[in-house]
C-alpha positions as YAML, in Angstrom:
chain: A
units: angstrom
residues:
- id: 1
  name: MET
  ca: [0.00, 0.00, 0.00]
- id: 2
  name: ALA
  ca: [1.09, 3.58, -0.63]
- id: 3
  name: ASP
  ca: [2.55, 5.91, 2.00]
- id: 4
  name: PRO
  ca: [-0.31, 6.73, 4.44]
- id: 5
  name: VAL
  ca: [0.17, 10.51, 4.10]
- id: 6
  name: SER
  ca: [0.70, 10.70, 0.32]
- id: 7
  name: TRP
  ca: [-2.99, 10.16, -0.45]
- id: 8
  name: LEU
  ca: [-3.61, 13.76, 0.65]
- id: 9
  name: LEU
  ca: [-1.65, 14.95, -2.41]
- id: 10
  name: ILE
  ca: [-3.80, 13.16, -5.03]
- id: 11
  name: GLU
  ca: [-5.85, 15.51, -7.20]
- id: 12
  name: PRO
  ca: [-8.66, 14.97, -9.71]
- id: 13
  name: GLY
  ca: [-7.27, 14.49, -13.20]
- id: 14
  name: TRP
  ca: [-4.19, 12.51, -12.15]
- id: 15
  name: LYS
  ca: [-3.38, 9.50, -14.34]
- id: 16
  name: VAL
  ca: [-4.22, 6.03, -12.94]
- id: 17
  name: VAL
  ca: [-2.21, 2.99, -14.11]
- id: 18
  name: ASP
  ca: [-2.62, -0.71, -13.42]
- id: 19
  name: GLY
  ca: [0.05, -2.92, -11.84]
- id: 20
  name: GLY
  ca: [1.73, -3.38, -15.23]
- id: 21
  name: GLY
  ca: [1.96, 0.38, -15.86]
- id: 22
  name: LYS
  ca: [-0.85, 0.56, -18.46]
- id: 23
  name: GLU
  ca: [-2.95, 3.73, -18.19]
- id: 24
  name: ILE
  ca: [-6.51, 2.83, -17.23]
- id: 25
  name: GLY
  ca: [-8.07, 6.21, -16.46]
- id: 26
  name: ARG
  ca: [-8.01, 9.40, -14.43]
- id: 27
  name: VAL
  ca: [-8.84, 10.25, -10.81]
- id: 28
  name: GLU
  ca: [-12.35, 11.66, -10.52]
- id: 29
  name: GLU
  ca: [-12.48, 12.06, -6.74]
- id: 30
  name: VAL
  ca: [-10.39, 11.21, -3.68]
- id: 31
  name: LEU
  ca: [-12.53, 9.52, -1.02]
- id: 32
  name: GLY
  ca: [-11.78, 9.86, 2.67]
- id: 33
  name: ASP
  ca: [-11.62, 12.20, 5.63]
- id: 34
  name: SER
  ca: [-8.46, 14.32, 5.68]
- id: 35
  name: GLY
  ca: [-9.26, 15.61, 9.19]
- id: 36
  name: ALA
  ca: [-9.21, 12.09, 10.60]
- id: 37
  name: ASP
  ca: [-6.48, 10.91, 8.15]
- id: 38
  name: ILE
  ca: [-8.73, 8.21, 6.69]
- id: 39
  name: PHE
  ca: [-8.18, 7.23, 3.04]
- id: 40
  name: ASP
  ca: [-11.12, 5.20, 1.76]
- id: 41
  name: GLY
  ca: [-10.20, 5.00, -1.92]
- id: 42
  name: LEU
  ca: [-10.61, 6.66, -5.30]
- id: 43
  name: SER
  ca: [-13.27, 7.25, -7.88]
- id: 44
  name: ILE
  ca: [-11.70, 6.81, -11.33]
- id: 45
  name: ALA
  ca: [-13.04, 7.09, -14.88]
- id: 46
  name: SER
  ca: [-11.63, 5.46, -18.01]
- id: 47
  name: GLY
  ca: [-13.06, 8.09, -20.36]
- id: 48
  name: ILE
  ca: [-14.69, 11.51, -20.43]
- id: 49
  name: VAL
  ca: [-18.22, 10.09, -20.36]
- id: 50
  name: ALA
  ca: [-17.38, 6.75, -18.72]
- id: 51
  name: ARG
  ca: [-19.09, 5.91, -15.47]
- id: 52
  name: PRO
  ca: [-16.64, 6.24, -12.55]
- id: 53
  name: ARG
  ca: [-15.43, 3.10, -10.76]
- id: 54
  name: TYR
  ca: [-14.52, 2.68, -7.10]
- id: 55
  name: VAL
  ca: [-10.95, 1.70, -6.19]
- id: 56
  name: PRO
  ca: [-10.52, 0.72, -2.51]
- id: 57
  name: SER
  ca: [-7.47, 2.22, -0.79]
- id: 58
  name: GLU
  ca: [-5.99, -1.26, -0.35]
- id: 59
  name: GLN
  ca: [-5.53, -1.48, -4.13]
- id: 60
  name: VAL
  ca: [-3.39, 1.71, -4.35]
- id: 61
  name: ALA
  ca: [0.22, 0.54, -4.59]
- id: 62
  name: GLU
  ca: [2.14, 3.74, -5.31]
- id: 63
  name: ILE
  ca: [1.55, 7.48, -5.52]
- id: 64
  name: VAL
  ca: [3.94, 9.74, -7.39]
- id: 65
  name: GLU
  ca: [3.38, 13.29, -8.66]
- id: 66
  name: GLY
  ca: [0.59, 13.12, -11.24]
- id: 67
  name: THR
  ca: [0.18, 9.31, -11.22]
- id: 68
  name: VAL
  ca: [-1.51, 6.70, -9.04]
- id: 69
  name: LYS
  ca: [-0.41, 3.09, -9.56]
- id: 70
  name: LEU
  ca: [-2.75, 0.29, -8.54]
- id: 71
  name: SER
  ca: [-1.78, -3.20, -7.43]
- id: 72
  name: LEU
  ca: [-4.43, -4.67, -9.76]
- id: 73
  name: ASP
  ca: [-3.70, -6.24, -13.14]
- id: 74
  name: GLU
  ca: [-5.82, -5.46, -16.22]
- id: 75
  name: HIS
  ca: [-8.37, -8.18, -15.34]
- id: 76
  name: GLY
  ca: [-8.65, -6.90, -11.74]
- id: 77
  name: VAL
  ca: [-9.37, -3.39, -12.99]
- id: 78
  name: ASP
  ca: [-12.19, -4.72, -15.18]
- id: 79
  name: THR
  ca: [-13.89, -6.20, -12.10]
- id: 80
  name: LEU
  ca: [-14.01, -2.92, -10.14]
- id: 81
  name: ALA
  ca: [-17.52, -1.91, -9.10]
- id: 82
  name: ALA
  ca: [-19.18, 1.30, -10.26]
- id: 83
  name: TYR
  ca: [-18.73, 4.22, -7.87]
- id: 84
  name: GLU
  ca: [-21.91, 5.11, -5.99]
- id: 85
  name: GLU
  ca: [-22.27, 8.50, -4.29]
- id: 86
  name: PRO
  ca: [-22.47, 8.05, -0.50]
- id: 87
  name: ALA
  ca: [-25.78, 8.76, 1.18]
- id: 88
  name: VAL
  ca: [-26.28, 12.16, 2.77]
- id: 89
  name: GLN
  ca: [-25.58, 12.02, 6.49]
- id: 90
  name: GLU
  ca: [-27.86, 13.77, 8.90]
- id: 91
  name: GLU
  ca: [-27.27, 14.40, 12.59]
- id: 92
  name: VAL
  ca: [-30.07, 13.19, 14.84]
- id: 93
  name: GLU
  ca: [-30.83, 14.93, 18.12]
- id: 94
  name: SER
  ca: [-31.43, 12.97, 21.30]
- id: 95
  name: VAL
  ca: [-34.95, 11.94, 22.20]
- id: 96
  name: GLY
  ca: [-34.93, 14.33, 25.16]
- id: 97
  name: ALA
  ca: [-34.54, 17.46, 23.02]
- id: 98
  name: SER
  ca: [-36.92, 20.31, 23.78]
- id: 99
  name: ALA
  ca: [-39.95, 20.98, 21.58]
- id: 100
  name: PHE
  ca: [-38.32, 24.25, 20.46]
- id: 101
  name: THR
  ca: [-35.15, 22.44, 19.34]
- id: 102
  name: ARG
  ca: [-37.16, 19.84, 17.41]
- id: 103
  name: ALA
  ca: [-39.26, 22.56, 15.74]
- id: 104
  name: GLU
  ca: [-36.14, 24.58, 14.92]
- id: 105
  name: GLN
  ca: [-34.60, 21.59, 13.14]
- id: 106
  name: LYS
  ca: [-37.61, 21.31, 10.85]
- id: 107
  name: VAL
  ca: [-37.11, 24.85, 9.50]
- id: 108
  name: THR
  ca: [-33.34, 24.88, 9.13]
- id: 109
  name: LYS
  ca: [-31.65, 24.46, 5.78]
- id: 110
  name: PRO
  ca: [-30.92, 20.80, 4.92]
- id: 111
  name: PRO
  ca: [-27.26, 19.75, 4.77]
- id: 112
  name: GLU
  ca: [-25.57, 20.62, 1.50]
- id: 113
  name: ARG
  ca: [-24.61, 17.78, -0.79]
- id: 114
  name: PRO
  ca: [-21.20, 17.75, -2.40]
- id: 115
  name: GLU
  ca: [-21.19, 19.54, -5.74]
- id: 116
  name: GLN
  ca: [-21.70, 17.19, -8.69]
- id: 117
  name: VAL
  ca: [-19.00, 17.34, -11.33]
- id: 118
  name: GLY
  ca: [-20.51, 18.39, -14.65]
- id: 119
  name: VAL
  ca: [-19.61, 16.85, -18.00]
- id: 120
  name: VAL
  ca: [-17.67, 19.94, -19.14]
- id: 121
  name: ARG
  ca: [-15.67, 20.10, -15.89]
- id: 122
  name: ARG
  ca: [-14.98, 16.35, -16.12]
- id: 123
  name: ALA
  ca: [-13.75, 16.78, -19.71]
- id: 124
  name: LEU
  ca: [-11.48, 19.67, -18.71]
- id: 125
  name: GLU
  ca: [-10.04, 17.66, -15.81]
- id: 126
  name: TRP
  ca: [-9.58, 14.65, -18.09]
- id: 127
  name: LEU
  ca: [-7.63, 16.79, -20.55]
- id: 128
  name: GLY
  ca: [-5.64, 18.45, -17.75]
- id: 129
  name: LEU
  ca: [-7.09, 21.88, -18.51]
- id: 130
  name: ALA
  ca: [-9.24, 22.45, -15.41]
- id: 131
  name: GLY
  ca: [-8.25, 25.58, -13.51]
- id: 132
  name: LYS
  ca: [-5.87, 26.80, -16.22]
- id: 133
  name: ARG
  ca: [-6.27, 30.00, -18.17]
...
């Protein structure tokens, strides 16, 4: 497995290669909690309009500037599951909360969902042009 801290450096658009060094796609999203130093895995896509796949952190073998190498061979990459967006988490108050607190929760703004990456943004990231002028 890769260095535990190096996963924090991975950025969308980085090249992803299989264990043999063959390019298989690009990083769509890094999955984890940087505050708790938890690396869950990666969401990768093999093309601009391809559906992203989920790569568990255990399958990341090496991370170098601009490239993530997996420990999977070509067949292993083909068996990766499609990436599914995680469910929205909501904090639940204790049963003993006051009536005012319960009523206040009903009128507050719902938690924001992570911004979806649009097709144009995905294409720009795929081509390495996102954020450049």
